[in-house]
C-alpha positions, 0 to 999 in steps of 0.5 A: 566197631562194625557199625563204624569200621565195617568189621568185628571182633568176636567177643570171645577174642577180646575175652582172651586178650584180657585173661591174657590166655592170648598175649597179642592181638593180630595186626589187623585187630590192632588197626582195627581197634586203633582207627575205631579209638582214633589212636596210633597202633602202637599205643596198643602194644604191651608196655615193655618190662620194668615200664612205670605209668607215672611220669617222673619229670618234663623229660619223660614226656617229651620222650613220650612225645618224640616216641609218638612223632617218630612213630607218626613219621614211620607210617607216613615213610612206610613206602621207604622200609629201610627208613620206616624201620630206623624210625620204629627202632629209634622210638623204641630206644629207651632215651630217644632224646639222647639217640637225637642228640647224638645224631645231631653231634655227628652231623654237626662234625664235618665228614663224620656221618660219611665215615661212620656210615662207609664203616658200619654200612660200607654197602649203603655208603654213597647211595641216593639215600646219603649226601656227601659232603666236600 
């Protein structure tokens, strides 16, 4: 890691992570390891409780692809903290696909997105980030 990335991680730190005495890596360590192994930093966090490693269906594969895509998009839109945060929140949802289908249904219903935004986040209604329909 030192040779490729110019930074290092101590053996004792790695040992603490492996044996569980240090339950979480620092963000800088996670980023360093992700760059070294060429993976998204999100892959280096603990799985949520109840997570199973076996794939139970093609839908689970789709879920994983959606989640990775959303996490990558959150990095791409890091300059817009609100959008980035929402993309991460969506990726962490148990059923990402269902959330996207719900969003599609909301957008298919004329005026519903604007009405929901006004009801749930009145401070955001009518700002530059939203489009109003006639």
